[in-house]
N, C-alpha and C positions, 0 to 999 in steps of 0.2 A: 588444551589447544587454544592457539592464537591466529588473529588476523592483523593483518597491517594491511594500509594506502598510504599514499601520499597522493596529496594536492601540493603541483605543483604550480605554482605564479604563471602567468602568459604574459602578465601586464594591465595594466588597469585596475579590476573588480575580477578579473576572469582568472580561474583555476581549474587546471585542468589535472583527470587524475585516473586510473586503468582498474576497471576491475574484471577480475575475472579475464582478462584477454581484452574486456571494451572502453575504448576510451571515451569518457565523460568528461566535458567541459562545463563546468557553473562559473555563471557571469548574474553582474545585476542589471538591473534597467538603465536606460540610457539616462533616467532622472537620477538614479541612485550614483552616478559616476559609470559604471558601465557601456557593453554594446549589445546585450540583449543576445547573446552569443551562444548561450545557455541556461536551461532552468535556474532558479531560483534552488539555493541548498536545503532550504525549509521544506520547502514544496516535496522534493525529495523523503521526506519522510511518510508524507500520504500512500507515496508509489510504490514505496517500500512494505507498507503495510496491508498494501491490495494486492502487489504480487505476491508476498509470502502465502498470504490466507487463501486467496483464491487459488495458486499452486497446491496447496494441501487440500482443498475442496475438491477440486478437480479430480483427482489420484484418488482420496477416500471412495468418490463416489461411482471413479472409474470401477474400484474393487468392489462397491456394490452391485456392482453391474445396471447404474439406473444413467438412462442413455437423457446426456442432456445436448442438445444441439447448440445452445451457447451462453454462454456462461460473463457475466458483463460484473465488478465490481469496484464499484464508486465508493469513496471517501470523502466523507465532507467534514470540514475540522471549525472550531470558534479559534481566532487568532486575540490575543487580548491585547487592550488597549495600550498599554505602559510596557516599557523596556523593562529587560527582556522580553520583545513580543516573543508570544509562543501560542504553541497548543493546547489551550484550556478542555479541550475536549475533543470527539472523535466520532461518529456515527459512519460504519461500513455500513452500505446496502449491499446484498449479494441479491443480483438478477436472471432468473432461469429461465430459458425457452427450451421447450420442449414438448411431448404429448404425453397427457398423464402421467405428471412427474409426483412423486410420490412426498409430500411434505412431510412426514416422518422422517424420512431417508435424508433429505436435505437439511432439515433440521439436526440431526444426529452429525452430518459431518460436519453443517457449521461449528456445530459446538465442540467437536472433536478439535478443528481446528483452533475456537478458541481458547480451549480450556485445556491443551496438550501439547501442537504441535509449531503455532507460531511464534516465533522467538520474536518476532521485531513485535507483534501486538502483546506478546509478554511482557515487555519491559514498558512500552507505554500505558500499559494499564497499572504498572505501580507508581505512575505520576501522575494521569490524569482518567476522568471517563471514558470507556471506549463503549460504543455501544452497536448495536446490530440490528440489522431486519431482512425478510427473504422476501422476494418478490417474483413472483409465476408468470408467464406468458406461455399459453398453449401458443403451441407452432410446429 
C-alpha cells in the first residue's frame, strides 16, 4: 500500500496540502520569510504522534470498558542546536481523567499503542528516544 500527498507552493514560504479531504497550510514565521498562516512542518510531527497514539489508547480503553472522562496527550520534544535542526528526543504524557481509573489497564493500553499499533511512534523510535508517562486525575 502506498500513500502520497502533494504540497503546493502558495508563494513566499507557504505550502498547502490536502490530507484526507482536509486542507492544511504550512508556513514559516514572519522572521523566517513567511506570514505565519499555518503551523511549521516540523511541529506537525508532534501532533501526528499525539493523535496516532491517542486514538489507539482511547479505542483500546473503550474495548476494555474503561470509562475515561477526558484524555489529553501531550508531546514534549528536544530540538538539536545544529543543522539540520531535528528532534533528538520526544516524551509523551498521557493524562486521563475519570473516577477509579485502573492503572493496570491504562498502562496496558498505552503499551499496546506504543509497541503494536501506533505507526508514527514506531518510525520515530527507530531514529530517536521516545519515552512516556501516565498521569491520572480523579474526576
